[in-house]
N, C-alpha and C positions, 0 to 999 in steps of 0.2 A: 931813828926808828927804822926797823925793818918791817915790811908789810907786803901783802899781795895786792893785786890790782883792785880786787873787790873792796878791800879795806881803804885803799887810797881814795876810791870813789866815795865811799861812805863818809870818810873824814872831810872830803871837799864839800860835801853837801850839808855838813853840820856846823852851825855857828857855835864856836867855843868862847865867844865873848862873855866875860863875867863869870866864867866857870869858878865854882867855889864849893865849900863843904856843904852848902845848902842843896847842891845837886845830888848829894849822896843820901840814900835812904837811911833812916835812923839806925837800923840794926847794923848796917855797914859802917856808919859813923862811930858806933861803939867799938867795932873791930879796930878802926883807925886809932881811936883814943887809947885802947889797951896796949897798942904798940907791938913790938917784936920780941921774940925769945930765940934761944938757941937750944936745939935738942941735944941729947947726949952724943948723937952721931955727928953733930956739927951742922945740922939742918937749920936754916933760917926760916922761922915760921911766925905767923901772926899769933900772938898770945891768946887772943879770944877764940881762935879756931882750933887750938890744941885739944885733942880728945884726952880723956883720962888715961887711956892706954894708947900709946902710939902703935899704929899698924906696922906689921913687919913689912919692910921695904927692901927691894933689891939693892937700891943705892940711895944716896942722899938726894938726888934729883927727884926720884920717885917719892921719897918721903915728903919733900917740900911741896911738890905739886898736889899730892894727895891731901895734905893738911890745908894748904893755902887756897885750893881751888873751890870756887863757888859760882853758881849761876846768879846773875844779878837780879835783884827784885824787879819784877815787871808786872805783877798782877794788877797794879793800879793804873797802868798805862793804856791808852786807847789801842784798839785792835788794828786799826788801819796802819799799814806799814809806813806811809808817808808822814803820819802824825807820831807814830811810836818810835821810829828809828832815831830821830834827833834827840829825843828825851833819853832813850836807852844809851845812846852813845855818850851823851853828857854825863850820865850817871857813872858809866864805866870809867871815863877819862878822869873825872873828879876823884873817884875812889883810887884809881891807879896812881895819880899824882900824889895824893895824900899818903898812901902807903909807901910809895917809893921814897918820898921825902923822909918819912919816919924811919925807913930802913937805913937811909944814908946817915941820919943823925945817930941812930942806935949803933950801927956797925962801923961807922966812920969811913965807909967807902960806897961805891956805886955798883957793887957786884950783883945785887939783886935786880932781876928783870921781871917785867910783867908781860904775860901773854893774854891777849884779849881776842875772843872770837865771837862772831855774830853769824847765826844761821837760822833757818826756818825750822820750827819744831815739826817733828814727824807725827802730827795730829791732824784731825779734821780741820781745825782752825788755821793751821800752818803759821802760827804767830812767829814773828822775829824774836829770837831769844839770844842771850849772851852768856858767856862764861869768862871769868877772870881768874887767873892764878899767878903765883909768884914763885920764882925759883932762881937759884944761882947756877948759871951754866958752868959746867966743869970740863976741863980739857980732856979727860979720859972717859967721858960719858957722852953717849949720843945726845944731840940737842933735843929739847922738849918737843919742838915741832921741826923735824928735819925738812930742809928745802922749803921753808915757810913761804917764800916768794912764789912758789909753783902751786900752792894749794888752790883748788878751783871750786870746791863745794862749800866754802865758807869764807867770810871776810876775817882775816887774821893779821895780827901785828904783835911785834915784840917792842916794848917800851923800856927805856932806861930812865933814870932820874934826870939825866940831861935833856931827854926829849920832853919832859914835863915842865921845864924851866919857863916856857912861854905862857903857862897857865898859872894864875895866882894861887 
């Protein structure tokens, strides 16, 4: 796992014991269950997130992150950050682990990575929110989050299937 200092602190503060599909909100569980597909351009995308018409993308990385990226469901979580953060982190990690395992089974490799970010919404409530996306890093394309370890305005991490092996 590659991450910045804010993400490492957030992960240290979160108990991941017993992490399971029950931590994943129902709509995201459906995404996991529908599995993965490949676009005509070779993009690895979650089947349930594929739009009827694929957006025009500059490259395969942009196509994958556009299709696969979503904010994690959080409307049902408490507003207080100390109560909200562990629940939101667990949701994201369980979703990431399930999707990356599915990608590994479907594609037969561990090339798909997940990028997770946590930041405070630019609203009056300033609630902690999160975003999760999946993409396949390409050697000739700029990384999804360049210099990830140096990001200071959010907690960010890149997860691989291997990183998720410690979670059931």
